[in-house]
NULUMRO-260729 format. One record per residue: x, y, z of N, C-alpha, C in turn. Coordinates in steps of 0.001 Angstrom, whole numbers, padded with zeros to 6 digits, always signed. Layout:
% NULUMRO-260729
XYZXYZXYZ
...
//
This chain:
% NULUMRO-260729
-099288-004435+141696-097938-004974+141953-097566-006046+140928
-098528-006931+140624-098285-007980+139646-098012-007382+138284
-098775-006361+137937-098573-005703+136634-097201-005064+136542
-096732-004495+137658-095401-003875+137675-094308-004909+137447
-094438-006089+138069-093445-007150+137888-093408-007639+136449
-094603-007742+135861-094665-008207+134476-093973-007227+133537
-094187-005923+133803-093531-004897+132977-092023-004979+133147
-091576-005152+134400-090143-005223+134689-089494-006427+133987
-090162-007588+134102-089628-008797+133454-089645-008654+131940
-090685-008018+131434-090766-007802+129986-089648-006905+129496
-089294-005880+130265-088206-004979+129891-086865-005716+129854
-086637-006598+130874-085394-007376+130923-085289-008301+129710
-086401-008977+129392-086405-009893+128244-086122-009136+126951
-086732-007959+126802-086528-007153+125588-085078-006688+125480
-084468-006332+126633-083066-005896+126649-082145-007020+126193
-082383-008251+126709-081567-009402+126285-081737-009681+124798
-082953-009512+124291-083205-009728+122862-082383-008759+122027
-082365-007486+122437-081589-006486+121697-080103-006823+121709
-079605-007260+122874-078182-007585+122984-077807-008733+122054
-078591-009804+122081-078252-010968+121254-078537-010722+119789
-079573-009964+119507-079896-009622+118113-078772-008809+117494
-078157-007936+118268-077081-007080+117772-075764-007842+117670
-075508-008760+118624-074212-009431+118665-074089-010555+117653
-075170-011237+117350-075099-012412+116483-074484-012151+115118
-074927-011081+114386-074325-010839+113081-072838-010549+113168
-072399-009855+114237-070989-009528+114387-070170-010803+114559
-070670-011690+115447-069955-012941+115672-069892-013782+114408
-070987-013862+113676-071034-014677+112470-070092-014150+111401
-070079-012835+111210-069267-012268+110139-067785-012281+110487
-067475-012280+111786-066087-012222+112212-065321-013483+111840
-065984-014632+111867-065300-015894+111618-065862-016632+110408
-066369-015890+109438-066800-016476+108178-066185-015697+107033
-066040-016349+105871-065492-015661+104708-066593-014948+103947
-066255-014458+102762-067206-013665+101988-068460-014439+101598
-068363-015761+101557-069514-016583+101194-070236-017155+102414
-069815-016729+103602-070447-017213+104816-069926-018543+105306
-068848-019053+104708-068256-020317+105142-067342-020076+106352
-067282-021015+107288-066473-020823+108503-064987-020640+108193
-064348-019760+108942-062899-019557+108864-062282-020233+110079
-061478-021256+109844-060875-021985+110969-059705-021223+111566
-058932-020548+110734-057813-019755+111224-057625-018577+110289
-056912-017579+110763-056650-016406+109937-055246-015903+110211
-054873-014860+109498-053548-014269+109657-053701-012886+110304
-052588-012266+110657-052666-010967+111304-052806-011108+112802
-053391-010085+113426-053450-010017+114890-054825-010327+115458
-055688-010955+114671-057040-011247+115131-057100-012372+116142
-058329-012674+116598-058541-013715+117599-058150-015097+117094
-058097-015274+115777-057709-016562+115199-056416-016444+114399
-055617-015440+114741-054337-015229+114084-053277-016204+114573
-052079-016141+113991-051001-017096+114302-050678-017250+115779
-050797-016183+116553-050484-016267+117977-051475-017144+118740
-052643-017398+118131-053693-018151+118823-053985-019505+118180
-053286-019856+117094-053590-021114+116394-053560-022316+117334
-052583-022370+118193-052434-023518+119073-053523-023663+120115
-054319-022599+120307-055406-022632+121291-056763-022921+120655
-056845-022870+119338-058132-022996+118663-058648-024428+118627
-057722-025391+118479-058090-026798+118447-057024-027607+119176
-057451-028679+119818-056506-029534+120534-055448-030097+119591
-055888-030487+118375-054959-031081+117413-054024-030055+116782
-054209-028779+117109-053314-027735+116610-052332-027264+117682
-052235-027992+118779-051402-027551+119899-049921-027428+119516
-049493-028170+118478-048098-028074+118034-047758-026664+117579
-048746-025926+117070-048518-024535+116649-048021-023682+117818
-048412-024078+119040-048060-023321+120239-046854-023916+120965
-046801-025238+121046-045786-025881+121867-044646-026521+121073
-044777-026604+119764-043743-027227+118954-042426-026479+119005
-041325-027205+118902-039988-026608+118955-039283-026606+117602
-039955-027152+116578-039357-027219+115235-040271-026519+114237
-040691-025316+114572-041692-024631+113775-041077-023808+112625
-041883-023625+111589-041505-022831+110419-042527-021712+110223
-042101-020617+109590-040810-020339+108951-039765-019858+109959
-038532-019680+109471-037454-019137+110301-036685-018088+109509
-035800-017393+110197-034881-016474+109534-033638-017268+109131
-033360-017316+107847-032215-018060+107317-031001-017136+107323
-030098-017378+108251-028974-016457+108456-027656-017106+108080
-026906-016430+107241-025612-016954+106798-024619-017059+107947
-024736-016158+108937-023733-016134+109998-023851-017308+110967
-024998-018007+110979-025133-019168+111864-025287-020475+111086
-025439-020371+109760-025624-021575+108953-024319-022348+108826
-024421-023668+108877-023273-024535+108686-023016-024686+107192
-021858-024196+106722-021543-024265+105297-021039-025664+104948
-021709-026287+103987-021320-027637+103589-021202-027711+102073
-020287-028543+101620-020132-028784+100197-021029-029953+099833
-022048-029676+099024-023052-030683+098733-022615-031666+097666
-023278-032806+097696-023150-033791+096621-024505-033896+095933
-024541-034599+094833-025772-034759+094068-026858-035439+094900
-026463-036252+095877-027423-037004+096683-028293-036102+097568
-027762-034950+097935-028487-034105+098873-029657-033365+098238
-029667-033241+096928-030827-032695+096226-030673-032931+094733
-031533-033764+094181-031608-033914+092729-033072-033796+092325
-033319-033112+091218-034674-032797+090790-034972-033494+089471
-036128-034136+089386-036534-034804+088144-038029-034587+087913
-038410-033349+087648-039803-033021+087365-040146-033354+085917
-041450-033535+085655-041904-033746+084289-043318-033185+084117
-043650-032762+082890-044952-032132+082635-046107-033111+082815
-047205-032630+083393-048443-033413+083493-049597-032460+083762
-050823-032960+083655-051996-032108+083838-052095-031598+085278
-052608-030369+085384-052718-029748+086705-053975-028893+086793
-054387-028638+088019-055503-027740+088329-054987-026574+089154
-055620-025424+089009-055374-024327+089934-056569-024230+090867
-056295-024108+092169-057365-024056+093163-057222-022842+094069
-058354-022279+094433-058379-021252+095472-058738-021958+096776
-057755-022096+097656-057975-022779+098933-058409-021831+100037
-058736-020601+099666-059155-019613+100653-057981-018843+101201
-057015-019567+101792-055853-018902+102386-054664-018876+101422
-054765-019563+100266-053663-019587+099305-054175-020058+097944
-053475-019635+096890-053743-020116+095541-052737-021226+095245
-053223-022380+094823-052335-023522+094624-052493-024124+093236
-051430-024767+092786-051440-025569+091566-051282-027019+092002
-052236-027862+091621-052243-029268+092036-052074-030145+090807
-051033-030974+090809-050794-031864+089678-051656-033113+089819
-052315-033491+088717-053234-034630+088737-052537-035953+088426
-051413-035894+087730-050682-037101+087368-049304-037134+087983
-048427-037898+087384-047055-038029+087867-046223-036862+087366
-045919-035937+088263-045136-034755+087904-043672-034900+088293
-043269-036130+088663-041884-036324+089097-041694-035847+090512
-040460-035527+090862-040209-035090+092228-038757-034781+092484
-038360-034927+093751-036981-034663+094152-036448-035861+094923
-035150-036021+094872-034463-037055+095649-033605-036340+096684
-033842-036628+097963-033095-036005+099050-032473-037099+099905
-031157-037148+099890-030420-038142+100676-030949-039560+100466
-031203-039912+099222-031624-041265+098885-033113-041534+098989
-033895-040566+099449-035345-040728+099565-036047-039943+098464
-036979-040599+097772-037714-039947+096694-038988-039315+097241
-039175-038055+096938-040378-037314+097317-041097-036884+096043
-042389-037241+095917-043164-036951+094721-043860-035597+094860
-043815-034794+093804-044445-033471+093812-045965-033599+093750
-046649-032902+094647-048111-032913+094673-048703-031557+094286
-048206-030506+094876-048759-029175+094595-047775-028087+094943
-048094-026881+094512-047330-025701+094946-048320-024584+095252
-047907-023626+096072-048760-022480+096386-047888-021292+096771
-048523-020108+096786-047793-018863+097048-048184-018253+098392
-047210-017579+098988-047431-016718+100143-046915-015324+099788
-047643-014308+100192-047199-012935+099930-047597-012052+101110
-046613-011475+101818-045168-011517+101561-044584-012890+101909
-043240-012991+101812-042591-014271+102075-042764-014668+103539
-042702-015962+103798-042750-016445+105175-041339-016531+105745
-040441-017195+105045-039046-017203+105475-038416-015842+105197
-037535-015454+106072-036708-014286+105818-035277-014775+105615
-034472-013969+104941-033083-014347+104702-032192-013218+105178
-031380-013517+106185-030527-012504+106818-031341-011295+107256
-032530-011600+107818-033401-010560+108365-034281-009849+107362
-034186-010195+106086-034956-009515+105044-036181-010348+104676
-037366-009732+104750-038594-010382+104292-038853-009949+102856
-039066-010914+101983-039256-010616+100567-040740-010506+100220
-041021-010220+098954-042382-009877+098554-043284-011084+098331
-042715-012240+098059-043516-013454+097863-042636-014681+098060
-043299-015820+098238-042589-017087+098416-043425-018207+097810
-042770-019086+097082-043426-020245+096473-043002-021505+097215
-043974-022325+097576-043704-023607+098228-044117-024744+097300
-043194-025652+097008-043477-026837+096211-043507-028032+097166
-044678-028651+097307-044919-029660+098331-044728-031069+097765
-043877-031845+098425-043576-033214+098016-043830-034167+099179
-044161-035427+098852-044334-036454+099881-043680-037753+099434
-043131-038486+100415-042550-039790+100089-043577-040889+100372
-043160-042150+100241-044082-043272+100398-044624-043385+101816
-043907-042824+102780-044358-042863+104172-045120-041593+104553
-045457-040790+103538-046215-039544+103720-045421-038454+104431
-044096-038602+104467-043248-037540+105003-043150-036433+103969
-043021-035205+104455-043116-034037+103585-041765-033348+103399
-041502-032965+102156-040342-032137+101829-040833-030952+101006
-040438-029761+101399-040857-028548+100697-039646-027863+100087
-039747-027539+098814-038736-026733+098139-039304-025335+097967
-038607-024329+098472-039127-022968+098469-038276-021999+097676
-038940-020984+097114-038278-019928+096348-038775-018571+096826
-037863-017638+097000-038192-016277+097434-038214-015345+096226
-039065-014298+096315-039228-013357+095208-039198-011915+095721
-038511-011067+094969-038509-009638+095261-039120-008891+094074
-039498-007646+094314-040106-006839+093253-039092-006584+092138
-039531-006827+090929-038678-006634+089753-039455-006999+088506
-038821-007742+087604-039491-008166+086374-040581-009189+086703
-041633-009260+085867-042716-010227+086108-042204-011659+086140
-042807-012462+087008-042486-013879+087062-043132-014577+085867
-042368-015314+085061-042908-015914+083834-044085-016849+084079
-044023-017681+085115-045114-018637+085321-046389-017937+085770
-046280-016975+086685-047478-016248+087115-048097-015520+085925
-047261-014999+085036-047778-014349+083820-048574-015344+082981
-048081-016575+082914-048726-017614+082111-050106-017983+082654
-050265-017974+083973-051534-018415+084576-052321-017238+085173
-051976-016027+084766-052635-014834+085304-054150-014883+085127
-054596-015297+083957-056035-015346+083672-056740-016306+084615
-056109-017463+084869-056710-018456+085773-056804-017919+087191
-055752-017238+087656-055784-016657+089005-056874-015595+089100
-056959-014740+088095-057949-013655+088095-059378-014179+088122
-059600-015345+087489-060957-015892+087402-061480-016415+088737
-060603-016613+089712-061030-017202+090980-060886-016242+092152
-060846-014943+091880-060701-013965+092954-061825-014116+093972
-061426-014497+095186-062337-014678+096322-063491-015630+095998
-063201-016659+095182-064196-017679+094859-063607-019063+095152
-064409-019983+095737-063925-021346+095975-063965-022123+094662
-062987-021916+093827-063039-022385+092450-061788-023163+092098
-061904-024059+091114-060729-024698+090547-060804-024603+089025
-059639-024398+088419-059561-024165+086985-058555-025138+086370
-058954-025918+085352-057989-026791+084669-056920-025954+083962
-055667-026316+084143-054568-025584+083518-053983-026310+082313
-054434-027545+082093-053808-028343+081059-052489-028906+081571
-051570-029178+080665-050270-029726+081044-049359-028616+081552
-048848-028794+082769-047952-027811+083386-046619-028474+083706
-045546-027845+083283-044199-028341+083556-043698-027729+084859
-043515-028513+085923-043056-027968+087210-041704-027272+087129
-040914-027614+086112-039605-026983+085973-039721-025486+085728
-040888-025040+085257-041102-023607+085041-041099-022842+086355
-041464-023517+087433-041563-022850+088728-040212-022365+089222
-039174-023105+088906-037856-022795+089464-036952-022056+088497
-037471-021700+087336-036642-020994+086369-036794-019493+086531
-035666-018804+086514-035680-017344+086570-035956-016798+085172
-036006-015469+085057-036214-014839+083767-035054-015165+082821
-035352-015153+081535-034323-015439+080548-033260-014355+080557
-032019-014760+080544-030901-013827+080511-030113-014100+079237
-029859-013075+078456-029302-013271+077128-027783-013183+077079
-027194-012499+078008-025746-012350+077961-025072-013513+078677
-024035-014058+078039-023358-015220+078603-022786-014937+079988
-022249-013728+080175-021673-013372+081476-022743-013377+082554
-023912-012846+082195-025014-012806+083161-025484-014220+083483
-025458-015098+082476-025853-016489+082699-024898-017177+083671
-023604-016912+083499-022632-017527+084399-022810-017026+085823
-023116-015739+085933-023342-015147+087251-024582-015756+087889
-025645-015958+087102-026878-016540+087621-026629-017964+088092
-025854-018723+087325-025566-020101+087702-024846-020154+089033
-023954-019206+089241-023231-019140+090505-024185-018859+091653
-025164-017943+091408-026112-017595+092448-027006-018772+092833
-027363-019586+091844-028279-020691+092117-027574-021897+092705
-026273-021766+093000-025513-022921+093476-025658-023152+094971
-026491-022361+095654-026608-022505+097097-028061-022636+097524
-028291-023468+098557-029625-023568+099139-029499-023887+100622
-030521-023476+101370-030586-023747+102801-031369-025038+103034
-030989-025761+104088-031701-026996+104444-031868-027030+105969
-033089-027289+106420-033331-027439+107853-034605-028246+108059
-034846-028690+109284-036051-029431+109638-037030-028500+110323
-038253-028458+109796-039258-027548+110339-040648-028143+110341
-041630-027319+109965-043032-027725+110083-043863-027119+108957
-045153-027496+108927-046111-026765+108109-046168-025332+108642
-046474-024388+107771-046588-022995+108231-048035-022573+108443
-048959-023532+108352-050368-023312+108690-050809-024477+109577
-051902-024301+110339-052379-025392+111190-052604-026672+110389
-052240-027826+110939-051906-028101+112346-050423-027927+112704
-049621-027284+111838-048216-026992+112133-047397-028262+112388
-047746-029337+111681-047068-030628+111845-045566-030496+111613
-044772-031097+112500-043317-031000+112411-042725-032191+111660
-041430-032107+111399-040744-033164+110668-040650-032902+109180
-040938-031676+108759-040875-031297+107343-039432-030954+106972
-038952-031508+105873-037624-031170+105364-037740-029975+104434
-037145-028858+104840-037221-027621+104061-035938-027401+103264
-036103-027027+101998-035000-026643+101125-035371-025304+100498
-034619-024251+100808-034922-022904+100299-033782-022435+099405
-034109-022109+098185-033126-021615+097226-032583-020262+097681
-031275-020110+097702-030687-018845+098142-030865-017732+097102
-030904-018104+095828-031126-017083+094804-032537-016527+094939
-032668-015209+094909-033968-014551+094986-034427-014212+093569
-035593-014712+093187-036163-014437+091882-036980-013142+091939
-037629-012771+090845-038382-011521+090814-039849-011754+090484
-040660-010813+090921-042094-010803+090671-042507-009336+090549
-043479-009043+089709-043878-007649+089507-044856-007202+090593
-044972-005892+090826-045939-005393+091818-047371-005834+091510
-047753-005846+090237-049119-006238+089871-049365-007722+090137
-048320-008541+090002-048472-009967+090289-048650-010218+091783
-047919-009485+092601-048095-009606+094053-049497-009146+094447
-049944-008047+093846-051289-007541+094128-052350-008567+093745
-052141-009265+092621-053084-010290+092179-053154-011432+093186
-052002-011856+093718-051992-012917+094724-052742-012491+095984
-052628-011209+096345-053371-010693+097497-054872-010699+097232
-055260-010275+096034-056682-010155+095703-057366-011508+095572
-056636-012508+095093-057256-013795+094770-057743-014538+096005
-056973-014490+097096-057368-015210+098307-058459-014444+099040
-059053-015065+100055-060071-014390+100841-059453-013288+101689
-060288-012361+102078-059811-011161+102761-058989-011468+104007
-059366-012500+104766-058649-012828+106004-057238-013320+105751
-056914-013633+104467-055598-014192+104155-054860-013363+103105
-055235-012110+102949-054581-011278+101929-053089-011123+102197
-052692-011172+103461-051271-011196+103842-051044-012541+104519
-050911-013588+103691-050982-014960+104198-049629-015525+104608
-048967-014837+105504-047641-015262+105959-047605-015392+107472
-047123-016528+107937-046932-016727+109369-045652-016030+109806
-045640-015413+110972-044411-014774+111464-043275-015772+111640
-042046-015274+111614-040856-016099+111822-040902-016717+113217
-040517-018005+113303-040554-018763+114552-039148-018916+115139
-039045-019182+116446-037726-019366+117072-036963-020534+116459
-035656-020392+116323-034827-021453+115768-034681-022612+116748
-034618-022298+118049-034498-023333+119096-033322-024277+118859
-032176-023720+118602-030917-024477+118492-030894-025483+117339
-031811-025312+116384-031767-026202+115220-030568-025890+114335
-030128-026911+113608-029029-026736+112667-029587-026349+111300
-029061-025267+110760-029401-024829+109402-028152-024986+108550
-028265-025712+107454-027128-025915+106567-027267-025052+105315
-026143-024510+104880-026093-023771+103623-025286-024626+102653
-025996-025247+101713-025375-026186+100774-024833-025463+099546
-023835-026103+098913-023231-025519+097731-023626-026206+096445
-024744-026958+096458-025219-027616+095246-026135-026674+094472
-026665-027109+093347-027467-026244+092489-028798-026875+092141
-029825-026034+091988-031113-026492+091500-031104-026640+089979
-030213-025940+089319-030217-025857+087861-029359-026963+087266
-029967-027735+086364-029231-028824+085721-028569-028349+084443
//
C-alpha cells in the first residue's frame, strides 16, 4: 500500500513538472523581445495591447480612464475654423548634433544640443526628439495614412507640445532617404547611431517642386493645421499634451515604410495606437502656415 502511494505521488509530481516545464518558455517568449528583454507593452490585440495598457500598471491607468486621449480622428466637419496669427505657431529650428536610437517600439532622432523649437501662444517649447509611427496614429476625415512623424517639444515646466506630420505612399521622403543607412544598421537592435549635425527643418519640408504654380499650390496646402489637447500615444498616456498636426499630407515610399516596420522590434512593427474618443473636446483648424 505504501509503495502504491509513493508511485501515485511520484506520478503527480512528474505531471506538474511537465506542465511547468512546457509553459515556462511560452510565458517568457510571449513578453520578451528578440534579445530576451522584457516587453512592458505591445501593439495589436495581444494581452499587452492598447486595450489593456491601463490594466498593466497602476501608473498607466490614464490609458484606460483618461478623457483627453490621443490619437483622434481629425474631422473638418466638426473642427472650429479659426484665422490664425503668428502667435499660435511660430517655428525657429536650428541645426545641431543628433543621435538616432532604436527604442524598441519606435525609431527616434534625439538632438544633443540646442535645436531650437516652437512658440505656441507665447510659450516656448524646445525640440528634444522626433520619431515615426507606421501606419499613422491620427486619422484625417476617417483616413489612416501610411506613416506619421512626431516632433516632441517641452517647455520650462516640462509641458509637452507635439508637432505631427502625416505621410501617404508616393515619392520617397528626403530625410528618411538621408538616414536610411543609419536606420538599416539598427534593425531589431538596441542601438544608437551618431548622425552628425541634423537640421530639424528638414523634417517638415516636402519634396522639391520645380514649377512655380505647383509651389504656390503647395504653400496654400501648408497653410492649415489642426490643434487640440490630448495625451501621449504610448503608456503612461499622460494628458495635457498640445497637439499640432499639419493638414498637408507629405509622401513616403513603400520601401521606406517597410524599413520603419523592420527596424523596430516585432511586437511594434505596426506601432500605432487606435483612435480614441473625442469626448467633446474642441479641435481647431487653423489657417496659419508651417512654411516661412
